[in-house]
TIVOTOR-174618 format. One record per atom (N, C-alpha, C, O): residue number from 1; chain; atom name; x, y, z. Coordinates in nm, 4 decimals. Atoms other than C-alpha are relative to their C-alpha. Layout:
NUM;A;CA;X;Y;Z
...
% end
This chain:
1;A;N;-0.0213;0.0964;0.1058
1;A;CA;0.5035;1.4449;-1.6272
1;A;C;-0.0338;-0.1388;0.0516
1;A;O;0.0038;-0.1748;0.1631
2;A;N;0.0269;0.1394;-0.0344
2;A;CA;0.3737;1.0903;-1.6201
2;A;C;0.0133;-0.0839;-0.1255
2;A;O;0.0176;-0.0324;-0.2372
3;A;N;-0.0097;0.0931;0.1120
3;A;CA;0.4030;0.7845;-1.8368
3;A;C;-0.0794;-0.1248;0.0333
3;A;O;-0.0809;-0.1708;0.1474
4;A;N;0.0683;0.1279;-0.0172
4;A;CA;0.1896;0.4781;-1.8874
4;A;C;0.1051;-0.1098;-0.0042
4;A;O;0.2208;-0.0835;-0.0370
5;A;N;-0.0954;0.1097;0.0139
5;A;CA;0.3514;0.1364;-1.8730
5;A;C;0.0518;-0.0095;-0.1437
5;A;O;-0.0204;0.0199;-0.2390
6;A;N;-0.0599;0.0201;0.1317
6;A;CA;0.5868;0.0659;-2.1619
6;A;C;-0.0236;-0.1450;-0.0386
6;A;O;0.0097;-0.2365;0.0367
7;A;N;0.0334;0.1339;0.0459
7;A;CA;0.4723;-0.2333;-2.3637
7;A;C;0.0696;-0.0253;-0.1326
7;A;O;0.0683;0.0596;-0.2217
8;A;N;-0.0676;0.0385;0.1234
8;A;CA;0.6706;-0.4148;-2.6322
8;A;C;-0.0758;-0.1170;-0.0617
8;A;O;-0.1023;-0.2172;0.0046
9;A;N;0.0699;0.1075;0.0717
9;A;CA;0.4901;-0.6253;-2.8941
9;A;C;0.0359;0.0101;-0.1476
9;A;O;0.0308;0.1181;-0.2063
10;A;N;-0.0306;0.0067;0.1440
10;A;CA;0.5930;-0.7352;-3.2450
10;A;C;0.1024;0.1059;-0.0427
10;A;O;0.0808;0.1765;-0.1412
11;A;N;-0.1077;-0.0950;0.0300
11;A;CA;0.9137;-0.5231;-3.2446
11;A;C;-0.0428;0.1462;0.0063
11;A;O;0.0204;0.2325;-0.0546
12;A;N;0.0457;-0.1372;-0.0199
12;A;CA;0.7172;-0.2118;-3.1443
12;A;C;-0.0119;0.0271;0.1486
12;A;O;-0.0486;-0.0608;0.2267
13;A;N;0.0158;-0.0453;-0.1376
13;A;CA;0.7207;-0.0173;-2.8204
13;A;C;-0.1166;0.0979;0.0023
13;A;O;-0.1230;0.1892;-0.0801
14;A;N;0.1152;-0.0877;-0.0151
14;A;CA;0.3966;0.1495;-2.7089
14;A;C;0.0029;0.0605;0.1399
14;A;O;0.0268;-0.0098;0.2381
15;A;N;0.0133;-0.0650;-0.1300
15;A;CA;0.3616;0.4059;-2.4304
15;A;C;-0.0672;0.1349;-0.0173
15;A;O;-0.0760;0.1881;-0.1279
16;A;N;0.0635;-0.1308;-0.0022
16;A;CA;0.1837;0.7257;-2.3343
16;A;C;0.0819;0.0926;0.0876
16;A;O;0.1212;0.0554;0.1982
17;A;N;-0.0652;-0.1032;-0.0815
17;A;CA;0.3570;1.0421;-2.2140
17;A;C;-0.1096;0.0902;0.0551
17;A;O;-0.2273;0.0547;0.0491
18;A;N;0.1004;-0.0893;-0.0572
18;A;CA;0.1831;1.3360;-2.0489
18;A;C;-0.0859;0.0692;-0.1055
18;A;O;-0.1854;0.1329;-0.0710
19;A;N;0.0834;-0.0637;0.1018
19;A;CA;0.0503;1.4577;-2.3850
19;A;C;-0.0252;-0.0830;-0.1261
19;A;O;-0.1056;-0.0418;-0.2097
20;A;N;0.0170;0.0799;0.1209
20;A;CA;0.0728;1.1811;-2.6486
20;A;C;0.0224;-0.1481;0.0270
20;A;O;0.0814;-0.1869;0.1278
21;A;N;-0.0272;0.1432;0.0001
21;A;CA;0.0736;0.8082;-2.7147
21;A;C;0.0854;-0.0297;-0.1222
21;A;O;0.0625;0.0254;-0.2298
22;A;N;-0.0993;0.0260;0.1046
22;A;CA;0.3574;0.6645;-2.9243
22;A;C;0.0086;-0.1477;-0.0347
22;A;O;-0.0155;-0.2349;0.0488
23;A;N;-0.0455;0.1305;0.0461
23;A;CA;0.4466;0.3608;-3.1307
23;A;C;0.1402;0.0227;-0.0549
23;A;O;0.1607;0.1061;-0.1431
24;A;N;-0.1405;-0.0181;0.0374
24;A;CA;0.8239;0.3264;-3.1699
24;A;C;0.0571;-0.1329;-0.0460
24;A;O;0.0310;-0.2365;0.0152
25;A;N;-0.0693;0.1188;0.0483
25;A;CA;1.0276;0.0771;-3.3709
25;A;C;0.1072;-0.0358;0.1021
25;A;O;0.1965;0.0444;0.1292
26;A;N;-0.0938;0.0383;-0.1060
26;A;CA;1.2200;-0.1180;-3.1055
26;A;C;0.1394;-0.0310;-0.0525
26;A;O;0.2344;-0.0370;0.0256
27;A;N;-0.1314;0.0319;0.0563
27;A;CA;1.5049;-0.2007;-3.3448
27;A;C;0.0826;0.1241;-0.0315
27;A;O;0.2045;0.1232;-0.0147
28;A;N;-0.0765;-0.1182;0.0381
28;A;CA;1.5976;0.1501;-3.4608
28;A;C;-0.0397;0.1270;0.0748
28;A;O;0.0246;0.2307;0.0582
29;A;N;0.0412;-0.1157;-0.0795
29;A;CA;1.4110;0.3864;-3.2239
29;A;C;-0.0825;0.1031;-0.0743
29;A;O;-0.1169;0.2064;-0.0168
30;A;N;0.0807;-0.0962;0.0762
30;A;CA;1.2148;0.5611;-3.5005
30;A;C;-0.1450;-0.0007;0.0467
30;A;O;-0.2008;-0.1058;0.0783
31;A;N;0.1415;-0.0119;-0.0336
31;A;CA;0.8682;0.6905;-3.4162
31;A;C;-0.0816;-0.0457;-0.1203
31;A;O;-0.0663;0.0077;-0.2302
32;A;N;0.0871;0.0503;0.1060
32;A;CA;0.6127;0.4957;-3.6216
32;A;C;-0.1219;0.0906;-0.0113
32;A;O;-0.1595;0.1318;-0.1210
33;A;N;0.1090;-0.0970;-0.0048
33;A;CA;0.3204;0.7140;-3.5145
33;A;C;-0.0097;0.0596;0.1395
33;A;O;0.0388;0.0034;0.2377
34;A;N;0.0233;-0.0712;-0.1251
34;A;CA;0.2232;0.9605;-3.2450
34;A;C;-0.1427;0.0531;-0.0039
34;A;O;-0.1860;0.1093;-0.1045
35;A;N;0.1388;-0.0433;-0.0082
35;A;CA;-0.1309;1.0388;-3.1310
35;A;C;-0.0146;0.0942;0.1190
35;A;O;0.0318;0.0614;0.2282
36;A;N;0.0136;-0.0948;-0.1110
36;A;CA;-0.2223;1.3437;-2.9189
36;A;C;-0.1074;-0.0416;0.1009
36;A;O;-0.2086;0.0267;0.1171
37;A;N;0.0871;0.0500;-0.1058
37;A;CA;-0.3935;1.1398;-2.6451
37;A;C;0.0894;-0.0611;0.1060
37;A;O;0.1739;-0.1452;0.0752
38;A;N;-0.0843;0.0493;-0.1087
38;A;CA;-0.2373;1.0704;-2.3068
38;A;C;-0.0838;-0.0749;0.1029
38;A;O;-0.1996;-0.0409;0.1273
39;A;N;0.0671;0.0757;-0.1049
39;A;CA;-0.3285;0.8183;-2.0399
39;A;C;0.1028;-0.0625;0.0927
39;A;O;0.2140;-0.0949;0.0511
40;A;N;-0.0842;0.0702;-0.0967
40;A;CA;-0.1793;0.6691;-1.7252
40;A;C;-0.0360;-0.1477;0.0070
40;A;O;0.0365;-0.2265;0.0677
41;A;N;0.0484;0.1373;-0.0080
41;A;CA;-0.3752;0.3461;-1.7718
41;A;C;0.0718;-0.0891;-0.1001
41;A;O;0.1039;-0.0468;-0.2111
42;A;N;-0.0645;0.0974;0.0876
42;A;CA;-0.2145;0.0366;-1.9189
42;A;C;-0.0919;-0.0301;-0.1182
42;A;O;-0.2080;-0.0658;-0.0978
43;A;N;0.0843;0.0277;0.1171
43;A;CA;-0.3412;-0.0076;-2.2770
43;A;C;-0.0171;-0.1494;-0.0226
43;A;O;0.0554;-0.2311;0.0341
44;A;N;0.0170;0.1362;0.0493
44;A;CA;-0.4720;-0.3272;-2.4323
44;A;C;0.0583;-0.0008;-0.1405
44;A;O;0.0212;0.0821;-0.2236
45;A;N;-0.0638;0.0059;0.1314
45;A;CA;-0.2595;-0.4264;-2.7311
45;A;C;-0.0225;-0.1381;-0.0605
45;A;O;0.0150;-0.2397;-0.0020
46;A;N;0.0164;0.1232;0.0760
46;A;CA;-0.3602;-0.6898;-2.9855
46;A;C;0.0874;0.0132;-0.1249
46;A;O;0.1574;0.1133;-0.1406
47;A;N;-0.0787;-0.0099;0.1229
47;A;CA;-0.1972;-0.7645;-3.3208
47;A;C;-0.0450;0.1162;-0.0873
47;A;O;0.0370;0.1772;-0.1559
48;A;N;0.0536;-0.1021;0.0898
48;A;CA;-0.4249;-0.5150;-3.4962
48;A;C;-0.0392;0.1305;0.0668
48;A;O;-0.0412;0.2350;0.0018
49;A;N;0.0563;-0.1175;-0.0649
49;A;CA;-0.5518;-0.2715;-3.2346
49;A;C;0.0662;0.0315;0.1334
49;A;O;0.1272;-0.0541;0.1974
50;A;N;-0.0388;-0.0454;-0.1334
50;A;CA;-0.4611;-0.0682;-2.9282
50;A;C;-0.1221;0.0686;0.0590
50;A;O;-0.1784;0.1601;-0.0011
51;A;N;0.1116;-0.0616;-0.0695
51;A;CA;-0.7349;0.0171;-2.6820
51;A;C;0.0572;0.0850;0.1129
51;A;O;0.1327;0.0363;0.1971
52;A;N;-0.0453;-0.0945;-0.1013
52;A;CA;-0.6693;0.3238;-2.4674
52;A;C;-0.1215;0.0529;0.0745
52;A;O;-0.2310;0.0616;0.0189
53;A;N;0.1075;-0.0597;-0.0789
53;A;CA;-0.8779;0.4715;-2.1884
53;A;C;0.0589;0.1029;0.0940
53;A;O;0.1699;0.0866;0.1447
54;A;N;-0.0401;-0.0992;-0.0996
54;A;CA;-0.8545;0.7799;-1.9721
54;A;C;-0.0778;-0.0278;0.1282
54;A;O;-0.1789;-0.0979;0.1264
55;A;N;0.0700;0.0160;-0.1273
55;A;CA;-0.9553;0.7906;-1.6077
55;A;C;-0.1395;0.0616;-0.0062
55;A;O;-0.2291;0.0210;0.0678
56;A;N;0.1283;-0.0696;0.0133
56;A;CA;-1.2410;1.0198;-1.7156
56;A;C;-0.0996;-0.0731;-0.0889
56;A;O;-0.2085;-0.0212;-0.1137
57;A;N;0.0946;0.0788;0.0769
57;A;CA;-1.4004;0.7465;-1.9310
57;A;C;0.0034;0.0203;-0.1498
57;A;O;-0.0907;-0.0182;-0.2192
58;A;N;-0.0135;-0.0145;0.1444
58;A;CA;-1.2766;0.8415;-2.2772
58;A;C;0.0776;-0.1197;-0.0527
58;A;O;0.1899;-0.1449;-0.0091
59;A;N;-0.0598;0.1214;0.0556
59;A;CA;-1.1984;0.5262;-2.4793
59;A;C;0.0330;0.0210;-0.1467
59;A;O;-0.0411;0.0865;-0.2200
60;A;N;-0.0428;-0.0045;0.1402
60;A;CA;-1.0093;0.4946;-2.8081
60;A;C;0.0382;-0.1391;-0.0465
60;A;O;0.0959;-0.2170;0.0293
61;A;N;-0.0512;0.1188;0.0666
61;A;CA;-0.9519;0.2058;-3.0451
61;A;C;0.0863;0.0513;-0.1138
61;A;O;0.0383;0.1227;-0.2018
62;A;N;-0.0980;-0.0491;0.0963
62;A;CA;-0.6395;0.2696;-3.2534
62;A;C;0.0490;-0.1152;-0.0868
62;A;O;0.0708;-0.2253;-0.0362
63;A;N;-0.0665;0.0962;0.0869
63;A;CA;-0.5066;0.0814;-3.5552
63;A;C;0.1461;-0.0034;0.0424
63;A;O;0.2142;0.0988;0.0344
64;A;N;-0.1353;0.0074;-0.0566
64;A;CA;-0.1752;-0.0443;-3.4112
64;A;C;0.1096;0.0243;-0.1030
64;A;O;0.2211;0.0618;-0.0668
65;A;N;-0.1021;-0.0187;0.1035
65;A;CA;0.0066;-0.0219;-3.7440
65;A;C;0.0104;0.1451;-0.0465
65;A;O;0.1197;0.1944;-0.0747
66;A;N;0.0019;-0.1348;0.0576
66;A;CA;-0.1014;0.3269;-3.8559
66;A;C;-0.0216;0.1114;0.1026
66;A;O;0.0115;0.2270;0.0763
67;A;N;0.0328;-0.1009;-0.0993
67;A;CA;-0.2104;0.5055;-3.5383
67;A;C;-0.1319;0.0705;-0.0273
67;A;O;-0.1673;0.1641;0.0442
68;A;N;0.1293;-0.0611;0.0316
68;A;CA;-0.5449;0.5941;-3.6992
68;A;C;-0.1054;-0.0439;0.1011
68;A;O;-0.1067;-0.1586;0.1457
69;A;N;0.1081;0.0293;-0.0939
69;A;CA;-0.8459;0.6132;-3.4690
69;A;C;-0.1092;-0.0777;-0.0727
69;A;O;-0.1629;-0.0311;-0.1732
70;A;N;0.1070;0.0830;0.0557
70;A;CA;-1.0945;0.3340;-3.5463
70;A;C;-0.1344;0.0474;0.0571
70;A;O;-0.2306;0.0653;-0.0176
71;A;N;0.1160;-0.0597;-0.0649
71;A;CA;-1.3515;0.4611;-3.2932
71;A;C;0.0440;0.0654;0.1310
71;A;O;0.1493;0.0329;0.1860
72;A;N;-0.0225;-0.0626;-0.1300
72;A;CA;-1.3672;0.6813;-2.9837
72;A;C;-0.1350;0.0212;0.0667
72;A;O;-0.2355;0.0451;-0.0001
73;A;N;0.1239;-0.0145;-0.0777
73;A;CA;-1.6271;0.7080;-2.7075
73;A;C;0.0301;0.0667;0.1325
73;A;O;0.1300;0.0361;0.1976
74;A;N;-0.0010;-0.0549;-0.1345
74;A;CA;-1.6829;0.9206;-2.4012
74;A;C;-0.1124;-0.0712;0.0749
74;A;O;-0.2293;-0.0358;0.0595
75;A;N;0.1009;0.0855;-0.0622
75;A;CA;-1.8616;0.6638;-2.1833
75;A;C;-0.0961;0.0750;0.0913
75;A;O;-0.2135;0.0391;0.1006
76;A;N;0.0843;-0.0695;-0.0965
76;A;CA;-1.9937;0.9107;-1.9290
76;A;C;-0.0813;0.1139;-0.0624
76;A;O;-0.1798;0.1584;-0.0035
77;A;N;0.0633;-0.1183;0.0585
77;A;CA;-2.0990;1.1896;-2.1658
77;A;C;-0.1447;-0.0231;-0.0414
77;A;O;-0.2312;0.0592;-0.0115
78;A;N;0.1328;0.0204;0.0569
78;A;CA;-2.4036;1.0362;-2.3320
78;A;C;-0.0863;-0.1006;0.0763
78;A;O;-0.1983;-0.1297;0.0344
79;A;N;0.0756;0.1006;-0.0742
79;A;CA;-2.5156;0.7827;-2.0724
79;A;C;-0.0880;0.0660;0.1057
79;A;O;-0.0423;0.1501;0.1831
80;A;N;0.0917;-0.0498;-0.1026
80;A;CA;-2.8214;0.8591;-1.8623
80;A;C;0.0201;-0.0727;0.1332
80;A;O;0.0023;-0.0134;0.2396
81;A;N;-0.0143;0.0828;-0.1196
81;A;CA;-2.7499;0.5753;-1.6153
81;A;C;0.1384;0.0090;0.0627
81;A;O;0.1521;0.0183;0.1847
82;A;N;-0.1369;0.0144;-0.0490
82;A;CA;-2.3726;0.5672;-1.5881
82;A;C;0.0656;0.1364;0.0111
82;A;O;0.1042;0.1969;-0.0889
83;A;N;-0.0608;-0.1303;-0.0269
83;A;CA;-2.2345;0.8803;-1.4292
83;A;C;0.1301;-0.0190;0.0776
83;A;O;0.1392;-0.1042;0.1660
84;A;N;-0.1322;0.0127;-0.0614
84;A;CA;-1.8732;0.9278;-1.3241
84;A;C;-0.0058;0.0177;0.1516
84;A;O;0.0624;-0.0544;0.2244
85;A;N;0.0046;-0.0204;-0.1455
85;A;CA;-1.9631;1.0597;-0.9788
85;A;C;-0.0619;-0.1195;0.0726
85;A;O;-0.0391;-0.1374;0.1922
86;A;N;0.0584;0.1205;-0.0599
86;A;CA;-2.1621;0.7372;-0.9180
86;A;C;0.0988;-0.1166;-0.0013
86;A;O;0.1146;-0.1850;0.0998
87;A;N;-0.0826;0.1205;0.0114
87;A;CA;-1.9141;0.4765;-1.0442
87;A;C;0.1495;0.0242;0.0176
87;A;O;0.2254;-0.0714;0.0334
88;A;N;-0.1412;-0.0307;-0.0219
88;A;CA;-1.5799;0.6564;-1.0070
88;A;C;0.0797;0.0083;-0.1289
88;A;O;0.0263;-0.0084;-0.2386
89;A;N;-0.0922;-0.0073;0.1132
89;A;CA;-1.2787;0.6983;-1.2334
89;A;C;0.0275;-0.1388;-0.0551
89;A;O;0.0185;-0.2381;0.0170
90;A;N;-0.0462;0.1253;0.0582
90;A;CA;-1.1714;0.4278;-1.4744
90;A;C;0.1373;-0.0299;0.0593
90;A;O;0.2252;0.0562;0.0590
91;A;N;-0.1232;0.0397;-0.0680
91;A;CA;-0.8924;0.2381;-1.2969
91;A;C;0.0875;-0.0895;-0.0874
91;A;O;0.2102;-0.0810;-0.0825
92;A;N;-0.0768;0.0905;0.0862
92;A;CA;-0.7921;-0.0284;-1.5510
92;A;C;-0.0912;-0.0533;-0.1093
92;A;O;-0.2137;-0.0476;-0.0991
93;A;N;0.0744;0.0682;0.1059
93;A;CA;-0.8939;-0.2027;-1.8728
93;A;C;0.0690;-0.1327;-0.0307
93;A;O;0.1909;-0.1461;-0.0196
94;A;N;-0.0498;0.1346;0.0288
94;A;CA;-0.8575;-0.5676;-1.9715
94;A;C;-0.0902;-0.0599;-0.1068
94;A;O;-0.2123;-0.0462;-0.0993
95;A;N;0.0789;0.0670;0.1025
95;A;CA;-0.9679;-0.7609;-2.2804
95;A;C;-0.0375;-0.1387;0.0502
95;A;O;0.0494;-0.2211;0.0790
96;A;N;0.0519;0.1275;-0.0482
96;A;CA;-1.1882;-1.0522;-2.1718
96;A;C;-0.0967;-0.0504;-0.1063
96;A;O;-0.2010;0.0102;-0.1307
97;A;N;0.0772;0.0534;0.1126
97;A;CA;-1.3261;-1.2682;-2.4537
97;A;C;-0.0126;0.1082;-0.1061
97;A;O;0.0884;0.1525;-0.1606
98;A;N;0.0181;-0.1029;0.1014
98;A;CA;-1.4782;-1.0139;-2.6914
98;A;C;-0.0472;0.1318;0.0603
98;A;O;-0.1142;0.2111;-0.0060
99;A;N;0.0412;-0.1220;-0.0685
99;A;CA;-1.5311;-0.7376;-2.4363
99;A;C;0.1180;0.0646;0.0704
99;A;O;0.2136;-0.0022;0.1099
100;A;N;-0.0959;-0.0716;-0.0827
100;A;CA;-1.3263;-0.4706;-2.2686
100;A;C;-0.0616;0.0097;0.1389
100;A;O;-0.1721;0.0615;0.1553
101;A;N;0.0431;-0.0119;-0.1386
101;A;CA;-1.3592;-0.4991;-1.8914
101;A;C;0.0719;0.1202;0.0584
101;A;O;0.1948;0.1228;0.0648
102;A;N;-0.0574;-0.1168;-0.0673
102;A;CA;-1.3064;-0.1628;-1.7233
102;A;C;-0.0379;-0.0070;0.1470
102;A;O;-0.1538;-0.0314;0.1805
103;A;N;0.0292;-0.0079;-0.1428
103;A;CA;-1.2762;-0.1407;-1.3460
103;A;C;0.0017;0.1463;0.0402
103;A;O;0.0689;0.2283;-0.0223
104;A;N;0.0058;-0.1391;-0.0450
104;A;CA;-1.3553;0.1770;-1.1554
104;A;C;0.0428;0.0106;0.1466
104;A;O;0.0482;-0.0888;0.2190
105;A;N;-0.0479;-0.0248;-0.1359
105;A;CA;-1.2349;0.3331;-0.8325
105;A;C;-0.1074;-0.0264;0.1055
105;A;O;-0.0749;-0.0457;0.2227
106;A;N;0.1073;0.0263;-0.0956
106;A;CA;-1.5765;0.2793;-0.6709
106;A;C;-0.0520;-0.1434;-0.0081
106;A;O;-0.1616;-0.1726;0.0396
107;A;N;0.0319;0.1418;-0.0021
107;A;CA;-1.5808;-0.0967;-0.7381
107;A;C;-0.0934;-0.0505;-0.1074
107;A;O;-0.1540;-0.1564;-0.0913
108;A;N;0.0868;0.0445;0.1092
108;A;CA;-1.7742;-0.1196;-1.0629
108;A;C;0.0798;-0.0700;-0.1092
108;A;O;0.1978;-0.0422;-0.1307
109;A;N;-0.0464;0.0579;0.1264
109;A;CA;-1.7156;-0.3386;-1.3664
109;A;C;-0.0843;0.0633;-0.1102
109;A;O;-0.2067;0.0697;-0.0993
110;A;N;0.0683;-0.0430;0.1222
110;A;CA;-1.8037;-0.1863;-1.7033
110;A;C;0.0414;-0.0958;-0.1101
110;A;O;0.1602;-0.1224;-0.1279
111;A;N;-0.0288;0.0881;0.1124
111;A;CA;-1.8298;-0.4221;-1.9995
111;A;C;-0.0273;0.0785;-0.1270
111;A;O;-0.1395;0.1236;-0.1503
112;A;N;0.0056;-0.0859;0.1180
112;A;CA;-1.7590;-0.2414;-2.3270
112;A;C;0.0254;-0.0843;-0.1245
112;A;O;0.1171;-0.1663;-0.1271
113;A;N;-0.0176;0.0690;0.1268
113;A;CA;-1.7975;-0.3741;-2.6812
113;A;C;0.1277;0.0500;-0.0659
113;A;O;0.1413;0.1695;-0.0919
114;A;N;-0.1288;-0.0428;0.0563
114;A;CA;-1.4467;-0.3721;-2.8308
114;A;C;-0.0132;0.0449;-0.1457
114;A;O;0.0770;0.1109;-0.1974
115;A;N;0.0171;-0.0374;0.1412
115;A;CA;-1.5867;-0.3238;-3.1847
115;A;C;-0.0469;0.1432;-0.0189
115;A;O;-0.0178;0.2054;-0.1211
116;A;N;0.0560;-0.1338;0.0195
116;A;CA;-1.7645;0.0076;-3.1220
116;A;C;0.0011;0.0890;0.1247
116;A;O;-0.0372;0.2057;0.1165
117;A;N;-0.0084;-0.0811;-0.1207
117;A;CA;-1.7124;0.1255;-2.7630
117;A;C;-0.1306;0.0159;0.0758
117;A;O;-0.1362;0.0914;0.1729
118;A;N;0.1282;-0.0087;-0.0704
118;A;CA;-2.0763;0.0809;-2.6589
118;A;C;0.0049;-0.0794;0.1303
118;A;O;0.0645;-0.1870;0.1363
119;A;N;0.0083;0.0710;-0.1277
119;A;CA;-2.1421;-0.0160;-2.2982
119;A;C;-0.0999;-0.1141;-0.0142
119;A;O;-0.2149;-0.0928;-0.0527
120;A;N;0.0851;0.1187;0.0063
120;A;CA;-2.2826;-0.3689;-2.2876
120;A;C;-0.0752;-0.0155;0.1315
120;A;O;-0.1954;-0.0420;0.1331
121;A;N;0.0582;0.0206;-0.1316
121;A;CA;-2.3433;-0.3880;-1.9138
121;A;C;0.0926;0.0628;0.1037
121;A;O;0.2071;0.0965;0.0734
122;A;N;-0.0837;-0.0426;-0.1122
122;A;CA;-2.2164;-0.2675;-1.5775
122;A;C;-0.0579;-0.0565;0.1282
122;A;O;-0.1776;-0.0843;0.1366
123;A;N;0.0451;0.0544;-0.1276
123;A;CA;-2.2335;-0.3953;-1.2217
123;A;C;0.0940;0.0442;0.1116
123;A;O;0.2130;0.0665;0.0895
124;A;N;-0.0822;-0.0275;-0.1189
124;A;CA;-2.1121;-0.3117;-0.8735
124;A;C;0.0604;-0.1334;0.0407
124;A;O;-0.0125;-0.2266;0.0746
125;A;N;-0.0679;0.1265;-0.0304
125;A;CA;-1.8511;-0.5821;-0.8052
125;A;C;0.0633;-0.0007;0.1389
125;A;O;0.0905;-0.1075;0.1937
126;A;N;-0.0610;-0.0077;-0.1327
126;A;CA;-1.7032;-0.4569;-0.4760
126;A;C;-0.0462;0.1271;0.0702
126;A;O;-0.0304;0.2370;0.0170
127;A;N;0.0411;-0.1180;-0.0773
127;A;CA;-1.8474;-0.2267;-0.2093
127;A;C;0.1208;0.0799;0.0468
127;A;O;0.1128;0.2019;0.0616
128;A;N;-0.1204;-0.0664;-0.0509
128;A;CA;-1.4949;-0.1480;-0.0884
128;A;C;0.0781;0.0712;-0.1098
128;A;O;0.1565;0.1613;-0.0800
129;A;N;-0.0827;-0.0526;0.1096
129;A;CA;-1.3532;-0.0619;-0.4329
129;A;C;0.1188;-0.0907;-0.0219
129;A;O;0.1476;-0.1780;0.0601
130;A;N;-0.1102;0.0878;0.0378
130;A;CA;-1.0551;-0.2198;-0.6032
130;A;C;0.1349;0.0577;0.0407
130;A;O;0.1603;0.1773;0.0261
131;A;N;-0.1373;-0.0376;-0.0331
131;A;CA;-0.6978;-0.2114;-0.4786
131;A;C;0.0930;-0.0306;-0.1168
131;A;O;0.1841;0.0467;-0.1466
132;A;N;-0.0884;0.0421;0.1093
132;A;CA;-0.5401;-0.3985;-0.7714
132;A;C;-0.0736;0.0041;-0.1333
132;A;O;-0.1959;0.0170;-0.1384
133;A;N;0.0574;0.0186;0.1324
133;A;CA;-0.5947;-0.4240;-1.1433
133;A;C;-0.0359;-0.1472;-0.0163
133;A;O;0.0243;-0.2330;0.0483
134;A;N;0.0386;0.1396;0.0178
134;A;CA;-0.7666;-0.7410;-1.2631
134;A;C;0.1045;-0.0792;-0.0770
134;A;O;0.1794;-0.0251;-0.1583
135;A;N;-0.0855;0.0940;0.0719
135;A;CA;-0.5738;-1.0435;-1.3840
135;A;C;-0.0880;-0.1143;-0.0460
135;A;O;-0.1713;-0.1636;0.0300
136;A;N;0.0770;0.1095;0.0557
136;A;CA;-0.7208;-1.3096;-1.6097
136;A;C;0.0838;-0.1266;0.0018
136;A;O;0.1908;-0.1316;-0.0589
137;A;N;-0.0688;0.1287;-0.0085
137;A;CA;-0.6172;-1.6686;-1.5290
137;A;C;-0.1043;-0.1106;-0.0144
137;A;O;-0.2007;-0.1165;0.0619
138;A;N;0.0905;0.1137;0.0218
138;A;CA;-0.7918;-1.9807;-1.6640
138;A;C;-0.1476;0.0427;-0.0025
138;A;O;-0.2317;-0.0185;0.0634
139;A;N;0.1367;-0.0504;0.0201
139;A;CA;-1.1057;-1.7837;-1.7621
139;A;C;-0.0628;0.0569;0.1265
139;A;O;-0.1847;0.0725;0.1335
140;A;N;0.0483;-0.0647;-0.1221
140;A;CA;-1.1353;-1.6310;-1.4143
140;A;C;0.0717;0.1336;0.0178
140;A;O;0.1883;0.1486;-0.0186
141;A;N;-0.0557;-0.1322;-0.0259
141;A;CA;-1.0796;-1.2695;-1.3146
141;A;C;0.0312;0.0090;0.1491
141;A;O;-0.0547;-0.0163;0.2335
142;A;N;-0.0456;-0.0141;-0.1386
142;A;CA;-0.8792;-1.2102;-0.9963
142;A;C;0.0379;0.1455;0.0248
142;A;O;0.1009;0.2101;-0.0588
143;A;N;-0.0484;-0.1301;-0.0452
143;A;CA;-0.8331;-0.8842;-0.8085
143;A;C;-0.0104;0.0112;0.1509
143;A;O;-0.0770;-0.0687;0.2167
144;A;N;0.0075;-0.0297;-0.1429
144;A;CA;-0.7838;-0.7425;-0.4616
144;A;C;-0.0901;0.1200;0.0196
144;A;O;-0.0841;0.2166;-0.0565
145;A;N;0.0765;-0.1192;-0.0326
145;A;CA;-1.0347;-0.5097;-0.3061
145;A;C;0.0780;0.0821;0.1038
145;A;O;0.1856;0.0417;0.1481
146;A;N;-0.0711;-0.0895;-0.0919
146;A;CA;-0.9407;-0.2240;-0.0730
146;A;C;0.0056;-0.0525;0.1431
146;A;O;0.0735;0.0054;0.2279
147;A;N;-0.0095;0.0663;-0.1306
147;A;CA;-0.9968;-0.4525;0.2279
147;A;C;0.0965;-0.1178;-0.0067
147;A;O;0.1032;-0.1993;0.0854
148;A;N;-0.1021;0.1032;0.0245
148;A;CA;-0.7226;-0.6817;0.0852
148;A;C;-0.0604;-0.1405;-0.0097
148;A;O;0.0040;-0.2392;0.0258
149;A;N;0.0618;0.1291;0.0265
149;A;CA;-0.9673;-0.9590;0.0012
149;A;C;0.0208;-0.0347;-0.1465
149;A;O;0.0113;0.0520;-0.2335
150;A;N;-0.0127;0.0464;0.1373
150;A;CA;-0.9052;-1.1675;-0.3100
150;A;C;-0.1399;-0.0257;-0.0540
150;A;O;-0.2162;-0.1034;0.0033
151;A;N;0.1290;0.0197;0.0644
151;A;CA;-1.2070;-1.1471;-0.5389
151;A;C;0.0212;-0.0826;-0.1268
151;A;O;0.1149;-0.0583;-0.2029
152;A;N;-0.0108;0.0875;0.1168
152;A;CA;-1.2632;-1.4152;-0.8042
152;A;C;-0.1348;0.0026;-0.0708
152;A;O;-0.2395;-0.0183;-0.0094
153;A;N;0.1215;-0.0050;0.0816
153;A;CA;-1.5147;-1.3812;-1.0889
153;A;C;0.0152;-0.0949;-0.1179
153;A;O;0.1222;-0.1043;-0.1779
154;A;N;0.0009;0.0897;0.1164
154;A;CA;-1.6084;-1.6361;-1.3559
154;A;C;-0.0372;0.0769;-0.1238
154;A;O;-0.0436;0.0195;-0.2325
% end
């Protein structure tokens, strides 16, 4: 059994168990919706949407109020260039401007269009791979690599 981080926003609690993702009313504990998709990765939650990703590169955009799937994409399935064995597992996701930034275990950044799940670009950002998840501060992305170096990206 595993659980993703528990996130509270707008009187709702969001989390993923080993087989589903839930939205729960934080005032009365009632389940608002449940979706049969599980992930260990911290989701991105906006007022209208929840972006979920699996380590295997499956991305979902969910309507945060209804739990309906807006779009879903398997990033590695249809790409000729981007293969999981080359770039590694998805390690984290972060909303940066109008893109989803996904980091991978082999040190890659994937930039994904939040409107449709299409890959915009990708790049090798660290030869060592990432130790931490990225943090956005003053329009800069900070993370630690596996050699414990602080990496800063504009």
